[in-house]
PADODREN-700792 format. One record per residue: residue number from 1; residue in one letter; x, z, y of N, C-alpha, C in turn. Coordinates in steps of 0.02 Angstrom, whole numbers. Each point is the difference from the previous one (the first is absolute). Layout:
REM residues N
(site NUM 'A' (X Z Y) (X Z Y) (X Z Y)),
...
***
This chain:
REM residues 183
(site 1 'M' (889 13320 9158) (-58 39 -17) (-14 50 57)),
(site 2 'A' (-60 -2 27) (-19 45 54) (-10 71 -27)),
(site 3 'L' (20 48 40) (-9 70 -18) (-71 21 16)),
(site 4 'F' (-34 31 -49) (-69 21 11) (-1 56 53)),
(site 5 'P' (-44 -5 49) (-2 49 54) (-30 66 -23)),
(site 6 'Q' (18 52 34) (-33 65 -8) (-24 21 69)),
(site 7 'L' (-64 18 5) (-29 20 64) (-17 74 -4)),
(site 8 'K' (12 35 55) (-16 72 3) (-50 12 56)),
(site 9 'T' (-49 41 -14) (-49 22 50) (6 75 5)),
(site 10 'E' (-45 30 37) (3 73 8) (-4 36 -67)),
(site 11 'R' (-44 -23 -45) (-11 34 -64) (19 -40 -61)),
(site 12 'L' (11 -65 8) (5 -45 -58) (66 -38 -2)),
(site 13 'I' (17 -20 -60) (54 -49 -11) (-32 -59 -34)),
(site 14 'L' (11 -60 28) (-23 -62 -30) (62 -33 -30)),
(site 15 'R' (0 -7 -65) (60 -22 -36) (-19 -51 -53)),
(site 16 'A' (51 -27 -32) (-12 -46 -56) (-30 38 -59)),
(site 17 'F' (-43 -34 -37) (-24 27 -63) (56 -6 -51)),
(site 18 'D' (2 46 -49) (45 -8 -56) (-38 16 -65)),
(site 19 'A' (31 -15 -56) (-33 7 -64) (-27 70 -12)),
(site 20 'A' (33 50 28) (-22 70 -9) (-68 14 33)),
(site 21 'D' (-22 -46 44) (-64 10 34) (-60 -25 -41)),
(site 22 'A' (12 -33 -56) (-54 -34 -37) (-56 48 -21)),
(site 23 'A' (17 57 -28) (-51 46 -24) (-44 25 58)),
(site 24 'D' (32 20 55) (-38 25 58) (-42 -56 31)),
(site 25 'A' (28 -60 4) (-37 -57 29) (-61 -15 -43)),
(site 26 'A' (8 0 -66) (-56 -14 -45) (-53 53 6)),
(site 27 'R' (20 62 4) (-48 56 4) (-39 -3 66)),
(site 28 'M' (35 -11 55) (-34 2 65) (-38 -64 15)),
(site 29 'A' (33 -57 -8) (-34 -64 15) (-54 -14 -51)),
(site 30 'G' (9 25 -61) (-49 -10 -52) (-61 43 4)),
(site 31 'C' (0 49 45) (-60 40 11) (-56 -48 19)),
(site 32 'R' (-57 6 -30) (-55 -47 12) (-17 -5 74)),
(site 33 'D' (-1 55 36) (-17 -1 71) (51 -38 41)),
(site 34 'V' (64 4 -18) (52 -37 35) (-5 -74 -18)),
(site 35 'A' (-1 -14 -65) (-2 -70 -23) (-61 -37 26)),
(site 36 'S' (-57 34 6) (-61 -35 21) (3 -22 73)),
(site 37 'N' (44 29 39) (6 -17 71) (56 -50 14)),
(site 38 'T' (30 -26 -53) (53 -51 8) (-22 -64 -35)),
(site 39 'L' (26 -55 23) (-18 -63 -30) (36 -12 -66)),
(site 40 'R' (64 20 -4) (42 -21 -56) (15 53 -53)),
(site 41 'I' (-17 62 12) (15 51 -51) (-57 4 -50)),
(site 42 'P' (16 -12 -64) (-52 5 -51) (-12 72 -20)),
(site 43 'H' (-54 10 -38) (-14 65 -29) (-24 -12 -71)),
(site 44 'P' (29 30 -49) (57 47 5) (65 -36 18)),
(site 45 'Y' (46 39 26) (65 -25 21) (53 40 -38)),
(site 46 'S' (33 -33 -48) (46 35 -45) (69 7 31)),
(site 47 'E' (39 45 -30) (69 8 21) (40 -64 -11)),
(site 48 'E' (-14 -35 -53) (34 -64 -13) (-16 -51 54)),
(site 49 'M' (-62 -2 22) (-20 -45 55) (38 18 64)),
(site 50 'A' (6 65 13) (37 23 59) (74 -19 -6)),
(site 51 'R' (29 7 -59) (70 -19 -11) (11 -75 15)),
(site 52 'I' (-44 -41 -24) (5 -72 11) (-6 -16 75)),
(site 53 'W' (-47 32 33) (-9 -10 72) (62 22 38)),
(site 54 'I' (26 59 -15) (59 25 35) (60 -47 -12)),
(site 55 'A' (7 -26 -61) (55 -45 -15) (-4 -65 40)),
(site 56 'S' (-60 -20 21) (-8 -62 37) (16 7 75)),
(site 57 'L' (2 60 25) (5 12 72) (67 -22 30)),
(site 58 'A' (55 11 -35) (66 -17 27) (6 -76 10)),
(site 59 'S' (-24 -39 -48) (3 -72 5) (-42 -25 59)),
(site 60 'E' (-59 27 8) (-43 -20 56) (33 17 67)),
(site 61 'F' (34 56 3) (36 19 61) (58 -48 13)),
(site 62 'E' (39 -14 -52) (57 -45 6) (-20 -69 24)),
(site 63 'K' (-58 -24 -23) (-24 -66 20) (-33 0 69)),
(site 64 'G' (-7 60 29) (-32 5 66) (-75 -7 -3)),
(site 65 'E' (-30 9 -59) (-72 -8 -8) (-38 64 16)),
(site 66 'S' (30 57 -13) (-33 63 14) (50 57 2)),
(site 67 'V' (-22 54 30) (38 62 -2) (-51 55 -16)),
(site 68 'T' (13 36 -54) (-45 52 -23) (37 66 -2)),
(site 69 'F' (-24 47 38) (30 66 5) (-38 51 -42)),
(site 70 'A' (38 43 -34) (-28 60 -29) (-6 50 57)),
(site 71 'I' (-58 32 5) (-9 52 51) (14 67 -34)),
(site 72 'A' (51 35 25) (20 63 -31) (-7 58 50)),
(site 73 'L' (-26 55 -25) (-8 62 38) (40 53 -36)),
(site 74 'S' (50 27 32) (43 50 -31) (26 -25 -68)),
(site 75 'G' (19 -64 -2) (27 -30 -61) (-51 -22 -51)),
(site 76 'E' (-64 16 10) (-52 -16 -48) (-38 -63 21)),
(site 77 'L' (-9 -46 -47) (-38 -61 14) (-73 17 14)),
(site 78 'I' (-26 -25 57) (-70 12 16) (-39 -64 13)),
(site 79 'G' (35 -58 2) (-35 -62 13) (48 -58 8)),
(site 80 'A' (-28 -56 23) (39 -61 11) (-27 -35 62)),
(site 81 'I' (45 -37 33) (-20 -40 58) (43 -62 0)),
(site 82 'S' (-30 -57 16) (37 -63 -5) (-19 -49 55)),
(site 83 'L' (45 -47 8) (-12 -60 41) (10 -60 -44)),
(site 84 'E' (-52 -41 -8) (5 -63 -37) (11 -54 53)),
(site 85 'I' (59 -29 0) (24 -40 56) (-13 -75 -10)),
(site 86 'T' (-24 -32 54) (-5 -73 3) (46 -21 56)),
(site 87 'R' (62 -16 -17) (52 -14 49) (-16 -61 42)),
(site 88 'E' (-32 -50 -29) (-18 -61 36) (-39 16 64)),
(site 89 'F' (-41 52 -2) (-42 18 57) (22 66 33)),
(site 90 'D' (56 29 -23) (24 64 27) (-55 53 0)),
(site 91 'R' (-34 4 -57) (-53 50 -7) (5 34 -68)),
(site 92 'A' (-35 56 -6) (-1 35 -63) (-66 38 -8)),
(site 93 'E' (-19 8 -63) (-58 41 -15) (23 70 -19)),
(site 94 'L' (-27 49 33) (14 70 -15) (-47 24 -55)),
(site 95 'G' (28 35 -48) (-40 30 -53) (27 69 -15)),
(site 96 'Y' (-43 46 -21) (23 67 -16) (-50 36 -45)),
(site 97 'W' (25 50 -34) (-42 47 -36) (34 68 3)),
(site 98 'I' (-41 51 1) (24 70 0) (-34 35 -58)),
(site 99 'G' (38 40 -38) (-29 38 -55) (-55 46 25)),
(site 100 'K' (-54 6 -37) (-59 38 21) (15 71 23)),
(site 101 'P' (46 37 -32) (14 68 25) (27 2 72)),
(site 102 'Y' (22 -59 25) (31 -3 66) (-44 -34 52)),
(site 103 'W' (-61 -16 -18) (-46 -32 46) (-16 46 59)),
(site 104 'G' (-13 -29 57) (-25 37 58) (52 42 36)),
(site 105 'Q' (64 -12 -13) (52 41 31) (45 -40 47)),
(site 106 'G' (-20 -62 14) (37 -41 48) (60 -36 -27)),
(site 107 'Y' (11 1 -65) (60 -31 -28) (-2 -76 6)),
(site 108 'A' (-58 -31 -12) (-4 -73 6) (12 -22 72)),
(site 109 'T' (-26 37 47) (10 -15 71) (74 6 18)),
(site 110 'E' (31 54 -21) (71 11 15) (44 -55 -31)),
(site 111 'A' (-13 -17 -63) (38 -53 -32) (-16 -67 33)),
(site 112 'G' (-62 -11 18) (-20 -63 31) (36 -13 66)),
(site 113 'H' (6 51 42) (37 -7 63) (72 -22 -14)),
(site 114 'A' (32 32 -48) (70 -15 -16) (8 -72 -25)),
(site 115 'V' (-47 -22 -42) (5 -67 -29) (-15 -53 53)),
(site 116 'L' (-46 13 46) (-11 -47 54) (63 -8 42)),
(site 117 'A' (32 56 18) (61 -3 39) (54 -39 -37)),
(site 118 'Y' (6 10 -65) (49 -37 -40) (-18 -74 -1)),
(site 119 'G' (-63 -16 -11) (-22 -70 -4) (12 -38 65)),
(site 120 'F' (-18 31 56) (9 -34 64) (73 1 22)),
(site 121 'G' (35 55 -13) (69 6 22) (49 -34 -46)),
(site 122 'E' (8 25 -60) (50 -26 -47) (-17 -68 -29)),
(site 123 'L' (-63 -11 -16) (-20 -63 -31) (-17 -54 50)),
(site 124 'G' (-10 19 63) (-16 -49 51) (-68 -33 -8)),
(site 125 'L' (-47 37 -29) (-68 -28 -9) (-36 -4 67)),
(site 126 'N' (-48 -45 4) (-41 -6 60) (-69 32 -11)),
(site 127 'R' (-25 1 -62) (-66 25 -15) (0 37 -67)),
(site 128 'I' (-36 55 -1) (-11 37 -62) (-75 12 -4)),
(site 129 'F' (-28 -15 -59) (-72 9 -10) (-13 38 -64)),
(site 130 'A' (-61 24 -7) (-19 37 -60) (-75 -6 -11)),
(site 131 'Y' (-19 7 -63) (-70 0 -19) (-17 68 -31)),
(site 132 'H' (-64 18 4) (-25 56 -41) (-72 -15 -20)),
(site 133 'F' (-20 26 -58) (-69 -8 -20) (-44 36 51)),
(site 134 'S' (-56 -30 17) (-45 31 49) (-24 68 -22)),
(site 135 'R' (-4 11 -64) (-23 65 -26) (54 55 5)),
(site 136 'N' (58 -17 27) (55 48 7) (20 7 74)),
(site 137 'P' (-44 29 41) (15 4 72) (61 43 17)),
(site 138 'A' (20 45 -45) (60 41 14) (62 -45 8)),
(site 139 'S' (4 -53 -38) (56 -45 7) (-3 -36 68)),
(site 140 'G' (-59 -16 23) (-7 -30 66) (22 47 55)),
(site 141 'R' (-13 65 -9) (22 49 51) (76 3 2)),
(site 142 'V' (33 -7 -57) (74 -2 -1) (23 -61 41)),
(site 143 'M' (-30 -56 -12) (19 -62 35) (-10 8 76)),
(site 144 'Q' (-55 31 20) (-11 12 71) (52 46 29)),
(site 145 'K' (16 53 -36) (49 49 25) (70 -29 9)),
(site 146 'I' (16 -51 -39) (67 -30 8) (-1 -58 50)),
(site 147 'G' (-57 -8 34) (-3 -49 55) (-29 -67 -18)),
(site 148 'M' (-25 -8 -60) (-28 -65 -20) (-70 -8 30)),
(site 149 'T' (-18 -62 11) (-65 -17 28) (-44 -30 -54)),
(site 150 'H' (-63 22 -2) (-48 -29 -47) (-14 -72 21)),
(site 151 'E' (12 -47 -46) (-6 -71 16) (-59 -34 -34)),
(site 152 'G' (-30 34 -49) (-56 -32 -32) (-25 34 -63)),
(site 153 'H' (-59 -22 -19) (-34 24 -61) (-9 -61 -45)),
(site 154 'L' (26 4 -60) (-3 -56 -47) (-48 17 -57)),
(site 155 'R' (-56 -33 -1) (-53 16 -49) (19 -26 -69)),
(site 156 'Q' (-5 45 -49) (13 -16 -70) (64 -42 -8)),
(site 157 'H' (52 22 34) (63 -37 4) (41 4 -64)),
(site 158 'T' (-5 55 -36) (37 8 -62) (-46 29 -54)),
(site 159 'K' (28 5 -59) (-37 27 -56) (44 52 -34)),
(site 160 'K' (-26 61 -5) (36 55 -32) (-43 27 -56)),
(site 161 'W' (25 -1 -60) (-34 26 -58) (-71 -28 -7)),
(site 162 'G' (-6 -66 12) (-63 -35 -10) (-49 5 58)),
(site 163 'V' (20 32 55) (-44 9 58) (30 -36 59)),
(site 164 'Y' (-40 -41 34) (22 -32 61) (5 53 54)),
(site 165 'E' (57 -1 35) (14 51 51) (7 -31 69)),
(site 166 'D' (-32 32 49) (11 -17 70) (66 30 20)),
(site 167 'E' (35 -33 46) (63 25 25) (2 -1 75)),
(site 168 'E' (38 46 27) (14 2 72) (73 -22 8)),
(site 169 'I' (13 -39 53) (68 -21 13) (22 28 68)),
(site 170 'Y' (61 25 0) (31 28 60) (66 -36 11)),
(site 171 'G' (23 -2 62) (64 -30 15) (32 29 61)),
(site 172 'I' (65 -10 6) (38 21 58) (56 -50 11)),
(site 173 'L' (11 -17 63) (55 -44 19) (59 41 22)),
(site 174 'K' (58 -30 -5) (61 34 23) (-7 22 73)),
(site 175 'S' (-28 -43 42) (-8 17 71) (-46 60 9)),
(site 176 'D' (-53 6 -42) (-44 58 4) (37 63 -20)),
(site 177 'F' (40 -4 -51) (37 57 -26) (51 24 52)),
(site 178 'V' (38 -47 27) (51 16 51) (-33 30 61)),
(site 179 'D' (-55 -30 23) (-36 25 59) (-26 71 -12)),
(site 180 'S' (-23 16 -59) (-27 66 -14) (54 54 3)),
(site 181 'Y' (62 -19 -14) (55 49 1) (34 4 67)),
(site 182 'E' (-13 -49 44) (29 2 67) (-42 41 49)),
(site 183 'K' (-62 14 -20) (-46 37 44) (13 74 -3)),
***
């Protein structure tokens, strides 16, 4: 059984979720403004739903399918960040959410840098990509700040709460990431 990693940044600890995080995860991820900007978080989002999600994370990590970190600031849960891994292609999809009280303070960018380094270094990935709804340009700015390149605009690519949503796709290669840190 692989040991779940813990990543540290200047202000944050990225750690495994545990059952004690369920209430905070439900409260923050279940905020309508947070949930509306993600593809998979429903609204309302109950504590029981959060408990079930948290319970699934260890198995997904053990199978090498994904790694999902709780983002903690001074011990308090403020968000989540993950890599959904496709080992066949040595790539992963980056996903994240930050609780609304913590928006605009650089936490997603800080966590994103750490997770890219982990993905390219420890996991040996070649490519990491991410999507955001076109109506959420703040998420695109996070992707740009962590070195990702805008690769395209996907018209009505998904459907959230009965509305077809345009999405933007960003990506970064291991060589781009390494080159950006060597300069």
